[in-house]
Steps between C-alpha positions, in 0.01 A plus 500: 500500500502127443423163649755329725658167410496199732872538545462867615232394749726225636788749534273741699389229735864396565648850540205702624528739213517515118683763279373569142663731253194512270178594677398851387551664167767768576269764364226398751756526774606847381145623480428385859824660626390832349204500745717497812570873527131599454387233752745606771405864471133405538386518138260201501360422152182335641446764769542244780779508753679167544463310824856592611706795385814453705727770353412859403728775368573763759371292784714182508873419520637506149738213589214252550362273230162638370200270520133509403267208572206425275602735224264306283211702648667827410644433160393269217851474356594336824184292514553352152819330616423395855145376419594310192354152465847358426621621841220317681545184290875490563463561873231238538704239311814567697313438825288220380176703565177475295497877458658827620379844594689821577578560861665844424750653265815699570634787289869511603742781408856484644684812381879544500625514858193332651563289803446129554178308539516254782492124426162361577234243402174618346305232681596659839248769428207282382348379829172677405452268199403135488703325363780732614717444197604721203695472181637808326578612147771772510529678163813699414423830329875583488792271437627389845845470642671406832643851521147640453366336807298232324290247688678193635353160586624241744496164318292234676387729783129427431555179688614665825154579636356849541654750742339804662503835316839673508562805725565754218410455134621829343868608541618278792866535588536118510279381223591131535466462883173305508615296200816386688288416806260285289782319322663419838163374633452284188858363532581569137834663537584807289196617295538477123405841358403517137479860352213557253692619187245552222450709192217757478187284468635203687321351798571313818242281677547416865325283770352699787734326745818578302726747672584804286621855533734748334815694558531879445490637149866601435452552127396822314174344365159439661369152564125490429284191529143386515401216729179297485449313831257218440309273741291180466197547278265402782682707774288647776543733790635306797272469802603705800780683318502860395676630191585856607473640147317249279269392775295814410364295207351229719120497528350452844395141558692362204840368426456523122741727299325733265636477146483874447784532753680162458445419129497144374768480236472141374355164588499154349119517448526825302399748771645848488350813658240626263577867547865472387437495123320840501722658763827406325376635167443828679 
C-alpha cells in the first residue's frame, strides 16, 4: 500500500473512481484469498461470526455471488488489509476529510457462472449515518477481466445525486435498470461504463455516489475481492434513523459510534483506534 499523488486524487474527484495496479503485494492478496473457503464454511479464526454471512454452502443458490460483511471480526488476515492505516489515509484524502473510519467491509467471492450484481450507489444505504457518505477501497485478490464479471463504474455518476436503494442487489435479471433510470433523470445520455481491469493486488477506489455493478462471471476463474467501506472520521449515528443491522451497535441516548465496532483507521492529528495494533498482531 502506498500514498496517493495529487494527480490521482484529482482524477478520482473528476471521475468518481480511481484504478491502481499497485496497491497490495500479490503475496498478501494470495494469502487473503486463501481464507475465503474457510470463512464461507464457517471456520472463523477469531471465533466470532461476521455481522452478515450472506451465502452458505448447501443453503444458498450457487449461482449467486458470495458475500460476508465485517469479515475483519472473524479473520485477522482479512483485518490486516481492510483495517490498514494506508486505506484510511487514502480514503480521507480522496474525500477531503480530516480522518476516516471503517463503516464495514465486504468479502466478495464471485465464482464461475455467478450471476450479476445490480448497479447501485453505496450512499443509497447510508441514511443511518451522519454524514451519509462513504468512499470504498476495492482490493483485487484475483486478476480481473470483463469476461470474469468484474466491477464496472459509471464515469462521472457521483455528480448525479443519490437515488433510492435498488430493488434487487444479488442476481437481478436486468442489472442495469436503475442505472438507466438514474442516467435519464440526470440527462446525461448513455452512461459511460468503465470495467475494473486489474492485476492481483490492484485496487479501485470509488465515491459512495458512484454507480457501479457487475455482469455475470462467464470465465472459468473466480473473482475474489476485499472491500473497505470508509466513512468520515467524525461520523455519528443519524438522529431518528435506524440502521437495521449496524444499528445494534448504537448505545441508548447517544449518537456516538464506538470504535470497537467502527474502527478509526487514520486521522490528520494522528488518531487511530488503540486496539488495532494488538488485534492485528494476533
